[in-house]
LUMVEXRO-506165 format. One record per residue (C-alpha): residue number from 1; residue in one letter; x, y, z. Coordinates in pm, 1 decimal. Layout:
<rs>
+-----+------+----------+----------+----------+
: pos : code :     east :    north :       up :
+-----+------+----------+----------+----------+
: NUM :    A :        X :        Y :        Z :
...
+-----+------+----------+----------+----------+
</rs>
This chain:
<rs>
+-----+------+----------+----------+----------+
: pos : code :     east :    north :       up :
+-----+------+----------+----------+----------+
:   1 :    X :  10719.4 :  24980.4 :  19134.2 :
:   2 :    X :  11052.2 :  24835.3 :  19035.1 :
:   3 :    X :  11064.7 :  24486.7 :  18884.1 :
:   4 :    X :  11192.4 :  24346.2 :  19212.0 :
:   5 :    X :  10913.5 :  24518.4 :  19406.1 :
:   6 :    X :  10656.0 :  24372.4 :  19167.6 :
:   7 :    X :  10801.3 :  24023.8 :  19204.7 :
:   8 :    X :  10807.9 :  24043.7 :  19583.8 :
:   9 :    X :  10448.4 :  24165.7 :  19591.2 :
:  10 :    X :  10340.5 :  23873.9 :  19371.1 :
:  11 :    X :  10528.7 :  23617.6 :  19578.1 :
:  12 :    X :  10382.1 :  23744.7 :  19905.6 :
:  13 :    X :  10031.6 :  23737.8 :  19756.7 :
:  14 :    X :  10075.3 :  23379.7 :  19635.9 :
:  15 :    X :  10221.3 :  23266.9 :  19969.6 :
:  16 :    X :   9930.7 :  23419.5 :  20160.2 :
:  17 :    X :   9681.2 :  23221.4 :  19950.9 :
:  18 :    X :   9786.0 :  22895.0 :  20117.0 :
:  19 :    X :   9820.2 :  22846.9 :  20494.8 :
:  20 :    X :  10069.9 :  22567.6 :  20431.8 :
:  21 :    X :  10308.2 :  22822.6 :  20276.4 :
:  22 :    X :  10326.5 :  23035.6 :  20593.7 :
:  23 :    X :  10677.9 :  22919.3 :  20685.0 :
:  24 :    X :  10827.4 :  22991.0 :  20342.0 :
:  25 :    X :  11053.2 :  23294.7 :  20356.0 :
:  26 :    X :  11106.5 :  23539.9 :  20073.3 :
:  27 :    X :  11450.3 :  23470.8 :  19920.5 :
:  28 :    X :  11701.8 :  23751.8 :  19889.0 :
:  29 :    X :  11851.4 :  23684.9 :  19546.4 :
:  30 :    X :  11671.3 :  23765.1 :  19221.3 :
:  31 :    X :  11727.6 :  23415.4 :  19083.5 :
:  32 :    X :  11582.4 :  23248.2 :  19392.9 :
:  33 :    X :  11285.3 :  23481.8 :  19387.9 :
:  34 :    X :  11219.0 :  23404.4 :  19020.9 :
:  35 :    X :  11241.4 :  23032.2 :  19095.7 :
:  36 :    X :  10993.7 :  23061.7 :  19381.5 :
:  37 :    X :  10753.4 :  23281.4 :  19185.1 :
:  38 :    X :  10747.6 :  23035.6 :  18896.3 :
:  39 :    X :  10701.1 :  22741.1 :  19133.2 :
:  40 :    X :  10403.7 :  22906.3 :  19301.2 :
:  41 :    X :  10243.3 :  22991.9 :  18967.8 :
:  42 :    X :  10298.9 :  22640.8 :  18833.8 :
:  43 :    X :  10106.0 :  22477.8 :  19119.0 :
:  44 :    X :   9837.6 :  22745.8 :  19159.7 :
:  45 :    X :   9483.3 :  22624.6 :  19078.5 :
:  46 :    X :   9279.1 :  22822.1 :  18823.5 :
:  47 :    X :   9105.2 :  23050.2 :  19070.3 :
:  48 :    X :   9049.8 :  23424.6 :  19056.9 :
:  49 :    X :   9296.2 :  23679.8 :  19193.3 :
:  50 :    X :   9260.3 :  24042.5 :  19298.1 :
:  51 :    X :   9263.5 :  24322.5 :  19041.8 :
:  52 :    X :   9583.0 :  24452.8 :  19197.2 :
:  53 :    X :   9752.3 :  24115.8 :  19160.9 :
:  54 :    X :   9650.3 :  24093.3 :  18796.8 :
:  55 :    X :   9774.8 :  24444.0 :  18721.9 :
:  56 :    X :  10110.6 :  24388.5 :  18890.5 :
:  57 :    X :  10150.0 :  24045.1 :  18735.4 :
:  58 :    X :  10087.3 :  24180.3 :  18385.2 :
:  59 :    X :  10334.7 :  24463.9 :  18440.3 :
:  60 :    X :  10592.0 :  24220.2 :  18576.8 :
:  61 :    X :  10555.1 :  23966.9 :  18294.6 :
:  62 :    X :  10557.9 :  24236.8 :  18026.9 :
:  63 :    X :  10894.7 :  24355.8 :  18155.5 :
:  64 :    X :  11029.0 :  24002.7 :  18202.5 :
:  65 :    X :  10933.8 :  23908.8 :  17849.1 :
:  66 :    X :  11093.7 :  24225.4 :  17710.5 :
:  67 :    X :  11412.7 :  24163.1 :  17905.8 :
:  68 :    X :  11440.4 :  23808.0 :  17768.1 :
:  69 :    X :  11437.9 :  23953.6 :  17416.5 :
:  70 :    X :  11156.7 :  23933.2 :  17162.2 :
:  71 :    X :  11207.7 :  23808.8 :  16806.7 :
:  72 :    X :  10962.0 :  23940.8 :  16547.3 :
:  73 :    X :  10885.2 :  23718.4 :  16249.7 :
:  74 :    X :  10910.2 :  24034.3 :  16039.4 :
:  75 :    X :  11283.6 :  24031.1 :  16109.4 :
:  76 :    X :  11330.0 :  23668.7 :  16001.1 :
:  77 :    X :  11393.6 :  23534.4 :  15652.9 :
:  78 :    X :  11206.4 :  23228.9 :  15523.8 :
:  79 :    X :  11407.1 :  22920.9 :  15444.0 :
:  80 :    X :  11174.9 :  22805.0 :  15166.9 :
:  81 :    X :  10877.3 :  22999.6 :  15031.3 :
:  82 :    X :  10677.6 :  23108.2 :  15335.9 :
:  83 :    X :  10826.4 :  22839.6 :  15562.2 :
:  84 :    X :  11068.1 :  22950.1 :  15834.6 :
:  85 :    X :  11313.2 :  22765.1 :  16057.0 :
:  86 :    X :  11404.7 :  22934.1 :  16384.6 :
:  87 :    X :  11593.5 :  22809.7 :  16688.8 :
:  88 :    X :  11504.1 :  22974.0 :  17017.7 :
:  89 :    X :  11247.5 :  23008.6 :  17294.9 :
:  90 :    X :  10900.2 :  23008.2 :  17139.4 :
:  91 :    X :  10765.2 :  23222.3 :  17424.2 :
:  92 :    X :  10981.4 :  23510.1 :  17295.5 :
:  93 :    X :  10860.0 :  23486.0 :  16935.1 :
:  94 :    X :  10624.4 :  23753.2 :  16802.4 :
:  95 :    X :  10388.0 :  23577.5 :  16563.0 :
:  96 :    X :  10010.1 :  23561.7 :  16548.3 :
:  97 :    X :   9995.7 :  23216.2 :  16708.4 :
:  98 :    X :  10233.5 :  22976.5 :  16878.6 :
:  99 :    X :  10168.4 :  22607.1 :  16931.6 :
: 100 :    X :  10189.0 :  22448.6 :  17275.0 :
: 101 :    X :  10258.5 :  22077.2 :  17314.2 :
: 102 :    X :   9999.6 :  22022.7 :  17585.3 :
: 103 :    X :   9892.4 :  21723.5 :  17790.9 :
: 104 :    X :   9541.8 :  21583.0 :  17785.2 :
: 105 :    X :   9441.7 :  21785.9 :  18091.7 :
: 106 :    X :   9509.5 :  22103.0 :  17891.8 :
: 107 :    X :   9569.2 :  22325.2 :  18197.1 :
: 108 :    X :   9945.7 :  22344.8 :  18174.3 :
: 109 :    X :  10234.4 :  22169.0 :  18345.3 :
: 110 :    X :  10193.2 :  22144.7 :  18722.2 :
: 111 :    X :  10554.1 :  22045.3 :  18798.1 :
: 112 :    X :  10734.1 :  22344.4 :  18953.1 :
: 113 :    X :  10995.5 :  22493.5 :  18719.3 :
: 114 :    X :  10976.7 :  22205.4 :  18473.1 :
: 115 :    X :  11158.1 :  22287.1 :  18149.8 :
: 116 :    X :  10881.7 :  22168.2 :  17914.1 :
: 117 :    X :  10724.4 :  22410.6 :  17669.6 :
: 118 :    X :  10385.0 :  22374.7 :  17839.3 :
: 119 :    X :  10533.1 :  22502.2 :  18164.5 :
: 120 :    X :  10716.4 :  22790.1 :  17996.3 :
: 121 :    X :  10413.0 :  22909.4 :  17803.6 :
: 122 :    X :  10184.3 :  22909.2 :  18106.4 :
: 123 :    X :  10448.4 :  23077.1 :  18323.0 :
: 124 :    X :  10511.3 :  23370.8 :  18093.0 :
: 125 :    X :  10152.0 :  23408.0 :  17970.3 :
: 126 :    X :  10021.1 :  23458.8 :  18323.5 :
: 127 :    X :   9764.8 :  23289.4 :  18544.8 :
: 128 :    X :   9487.2 :  23392.4 :  18304.7 :
: 129 :    X :   9591.4 :  23117.4 :  18063.6 :
: 130 :    X :   9533.1 :  22830.8 :  18306.5 :
: 131 :    X :   9197.7 :  22981.1 :  18404.1 :
: 132 :    X :   9081.3 :  23000.7 :  18041.9 :
: 133 :    X :   9202.7 :  22647.9 :  17968.7 :
: 134 :    X :   9031.0 :  22513.1 :  18279.2 :
: 135 :    X :   8705.4 :  22676.7 :  18171.8 :
: 136 :    X :   8733.8 :  22518.9 :  17827.1 :
: 137 :    X :   8795.0 :  22176.2 :  17977.0 :
: 138 :    X :   8512.6 :  22209.0 :  18227.7 :
: 139 :    X :   8269.2 :  22287.4 :  17947.0 :
: 140 :    X :   8409.2 :  22003.5 :  17735.7 :
: 141 :    X :   8365.5 :  21756.6 :  18019.2 :
: 142 :    X :   8646.4 :  21519.4 :  17923.0 :
: 143 :    X :   9018.9 :  21512.4 :  17852.8 :
: 144 :    X :   9144.4 :  21649.8 :  17524.1 :
: 145 :    X :   9174.2 :  21377.0 :  17258.5 :
: 146 :    X :   9511.9 :  21324.8 :  17093.7 :
: 147 :    X :   9545.4 :  21506.1 :  16762.9 :
: 148 :    X :   9288.5 :  21778.0 :  16838.6 :
: 149 :    X :   9355.2 :  22142.8 :  16924.3 :
: 150 :    X :   9216.4 :  22439.0 :  17116.0 :
: 151 :    X :   9298.0 :  22808.5 :  17078.1 :
: 152 :    X :   9322.3 :  23070.5 :  17352.1 :
: 153 :    X :   9452.9 :  23424.2 :  17388.2 :
: 154 :    X :   9826.5 :  23445.4 :  17462.7 :
: 155 :    X :   9779.5 :  23714.2 :  17730.9 :
: 156 :    X :  10127.6 :  23842.7 :  17825.6 :
: 157 :    X :  10321.5 :  23661.2 :  17554.5 :
: 158 :    X :  10428.6 :  23854.6 :  17241.8 :
: 159 :    X :  10203.8 :  23634.2 :  17026.7 :
: 160 :    X :   9827.8 :  23688.7 :  16995.5 :
: 161 :    X :   9713.1 :  23330.2 :  17044.5 :
: 162 :    X :   9826.7 :  22997.7 :  17183.8 :
: 163 :    X :   9718.2 :  22677.0 :  17013.4 :
: 164 :    X :   9714.3 :  22382.8 :  17253.6 :
: 165 :    X :   9743.9 :  22037.4 :  17098.7 :
: 166 :    X :   9802.9 :  21692.5 :  17246.1 :
: 167 :    X :  10048.3 :  21483.9 :  17047.4 :
: 168 :    X :  10072.2 :  21104.6 :  17052.6 :
: 169 :    X :  10273.3 :  20935.8 :  17327.8 :
: 170 :    X :  10503.2 :  20664.3 :  17195.5 :
: 171 :    X :  10538.2 :  20361.1 :  17422.6 :
: 172 :    X :  10677.9 :  20106.8 :  17177.1 :
: 173 :    X :  10740.1 :  20096.4 :  16805.0 :
: 174 :    X :  10605.1 :  20383.3 :  16600.3 :
: 175 :    X :  10272.5 :  20298.8 :  16434.3 :
: 176 :    X :  10078.3 :  20435.4 :  16139.7 :
: 177 :    X :   9815.9 :  20564.0 :  16382.3 :
: 178 :    X :  10083.8 :  20756.0 :  16574.2 :
: 179 :    X :  10188.7 :  20926.9 :  16251.4 :
: 180 :    X :   9829.3 :  21008.0 :  16157.0 :
: 181 :    X :   9759.7 :  21156.5 :  16500.4 :
: 182 :    X :  10068.9 :  21376.4 :  16482.0 :
: 183 :    X :   9967.3 :  21499.6 :  16137.3 :
: 184 :    X :   9621.5 :  21575.6 :  16278.8 :
: 185 :    X :   9781.1 :  21803.3 :  16540.2 :
: 186 :    X :   9935.8 :  22015.9 :  16265.8 :
: 187 :    X :   9622.9 :  22025.4 :  16049.2 :
: 188 :    X :   9390.7 :  22120.7 :  16334.0 :
: 189 :    X :   9624.6 :  22394.3 :  16457.2 :
: 190 :    X :   9651.7 :  22544.1 :  16108.4 :
: 191 :    X :   9275.6 :  22536.5 :  16060.2 :
: 192 :    X :   9205.3 :  22703.7 :  16395.9 :
: 193 :    X :   9470.4 :  22966.2 :  16325.3 :
: 194 :    X :   9317.8 :  23045.3 :  15988.6 :
: 195 :    X :   8971.1 :  23071.5 :  16142.3 :
: 196 :    X :   9116.5 :  23342.6 :  16369.3 :
: 197 :    X :   9266.3 :  23509.9 :  16059.0 :
: 198 :    X :   9621.9 :  23448.1 :  16173.3 :
: 199 :    X :   9887.0 :  23534.4 :  15918.1 :
: 200 :    X :  10169.5 :  23355.4 :  16097.7 :
: 201 :    X :  10205.1 :  23051.3 :  16321.2 :
: 202 :    X :  10499.8 :  22889.8 :  16499.7 :
: 203 :    X :  10506.3 :  22516.0 :  16564.3 :
: 204 :    X :  10715.3 :  22356.5 :  16834.4 :
: 205 :    X :  10844.1 :  22000.8 :  16787.8 :
: 206 :    X :  10522.0 :  21831.1 :  16895.8 :
: 207 :    X :  10560.5 :  21495.8 :  17078.5 :
: 208 :    X :  10938.4 :  21468.0 :  17034.9 :
: 209 :    X :  11028.6 :  21537.3 :  17398.8 :
: 210 :    X :  10895.7 :  21326.6 :  17683.9 :
: 211 :    X :  10631.5 :  21185.7 :  17444.8 :
: 212 :    X :  10920.2 :  21006.5 :  17264.1 :
: 213 :    X :  10817.3 :  21053.5 :  16900.8 :
: 214 :    X :  11130.5 :  21001.0 :  16683.6 :
: 215 :    X :  11257.1 :  21346.8 :  16589.2 :
: 216 :    X :  11342.1 :  21269.8 :  16226.5 :
: 217 :    X :  11002.9 :  21119.4 :  16144.0 :
: 218 :    X :  10821.9 :  21391.8 :  16337.9 :
: 219 :    X :  10994.8 :  21660.0 :  16129.3 :
: 220 :    X :  10902.7 :  21482.4 :  15806.7 :
: 221 :    X :  10537.8 :  21462.2 :  15912.5 :
: 222 :    X :  10536.8 :  21826.1 :  16024.8 :
: 223 :    X :  10673.6 :  21964.1 :  15698.0 :
: 224 :    X :  10468.9 :  21731.1 :  15477.2 :
: 225 :    X :  10143.4 :  21805.4 :  15660.9 :
: 226 :    X :  10196.8 :  22182.3 :  15657.8 :
: 227 :    X :  10273.7 :  22183.0 :  15287.1 :
: 228 :    X :   9972.3 :  21964.8 :  15206.5 :
: 229 :    X :   9743.5 :  22186.0 :  15418.5 :
: 230 :    X :   9869.2 :  22497.7 :  15246.0 :
: 231 :    X :   9815.0 :  22343.0 :  14901.8 :
: 232 :    X :   9458.6 :  22247.3 :  14995.3 :
: 233 :    X :   9363.3 :  22569.3 :  15172.8 :
: 234 :    X :   9555.6 :  22851.6 :  15011.7 :
: 235 :    X :   9486.7 :  22784.5 :  14646.0 :
: 236 :    X :   9198.8 :  22932.4 :  14446.4 :
: 237 :    X :   8878.6 :  22742.9 :  14513.2 :
: 238 :    X :   8982.1 :  22652.9 :  14866.9 :
: 239 :    X :   8755.6 :  22689.2 :  15172.8 :
: 240 :    X :   8914.9 :  23030.9 :  15236.3 :
: 241 :    X :   8794.7 :  23229.9 :  14930.3 :
: 242 :    X :   8854.2 :  23571.2 :  15091.1 :
: 243 :    X :   9220.7 :  23536.4 :  15177.4 :
: 244 :    X :   9330.3 :  23883.5 :  15078.6 :
: 245 :    X :   9631.3 :  23914.4 :  15309.5 :
: 246 :    X :   9848.1 :  23645.3 :  15158.2 :
: 247 :    X :   9950.4 :  23297.8 :  15262.7 :
: 248 :    X :  10013.6 :  23201.2 :  15621.5 :
: 249 :    X :  10376.1 :  23213.8 :  15730.9 :
: 250 :    X :  10476.9 :  22899.3 :  15917.0 :
: 251 :    X :  10771.1 :  22885.2 :  16155.9 :
: 252 :    X :  10919.3 :  22551.3 :  16256.6 :
: 253 :    X :  11057.4 :  22635.5 :  16598.3 :
: 254 :    X :  11335.4 :  22419.1 :  16738.9 :
: 255 :    X :  11531.8 :  22447.3 :  17061.3 :
: 256 :    X :  11839.2 :  22232.5 :  16991.8 :
: 257 :    X :  12103.5 :  22238.1 :  16723.5 :
: 258 :    X :  12025.1 :  21873.0 :  16645.7 :
: 259 :    X :  11659.8 :  21949.0 :  16572.0 :
: 260 :    X :  11760.2 :  22247.7 :  16362.5 :
: 261 :    X :  11979.1 :  22024.1 :  16145.2 :
: 262 :    X :  11695.6 :  21772.4 :  16108.0 :
: 263 :    X :  11444.0 :  22034.3 :  15993.2 :
: 264 :    X :  11692.9 :  22200.5 :  15761.7 :
: 265 :    X :  11758.0 :  21866.9 :  15594.1 :
: 266 :    X :  11387.8 :  21781.4 :  15563.4 :
: 267 :    X :  11295.1 :  22124.5 :  15425.3 :
: 268 :    X :  11577.5 :  22115.1 :  15171.5 :
: 269 :    X :  11488.2 :  21762.2 :  15061.5 :
: 270 :    X :  11124.4 :  21851.5 :  15000.7 :
: 271 :    X :  11194.6 :  22170.5 :  14806.8 :
+-----+------+----------+----------+----------+
</rs>
């Protein structure tokens, strides 16, 4: 099957799942088809699909992810020590684990074609990711607390794992508790990644988007917390006595030039 044939098969399958979609016609242009496919995936509940659908979806997403371009951490240079700063789409980054700024429901963004990182990660990982997250949340029996983290496979993404963490939502002035909760996000993600023997992890700018955490302070907390965690856990006598493959590489992933300048300043000031 060509990529277009795969996409059209997937769209038709998703449309047939819901009687209310019966009047939706398959668009002609590639861009419109991609928009519709993503919309249908974004609102699809975490239910099973046929083996054929899963096979075609995985083939389609593998090609889509390749065509968007994959950046391997092996081709990047650290800015300071084993800390990296990289601007780009985290879903195209090949590292052991990437961090998703999730909501408390933990099953992805349900707004069709929303530009948030949660939506992008679930879109390009495949429908398996929402299903796994839903299973985790069903067993947990309550919403994910702020500052905690869960780890799942990354499925069709170039990374091995996705770490899902809920950052604090800022509704007024920034508080000490807000800062502590954000730091907890970074610590818990690092600890889960190390438990899975990850050698590299990429953090997005947790809470700085629609959650309204001030970008400058968030970057300071991110860098400070990562450095403190590494000092506590990667030195001799730490809780990881058998770390034979070296220290964990940490990528601070940003999407805007403004955030890149903020992290570059913070990293240079602290080193």
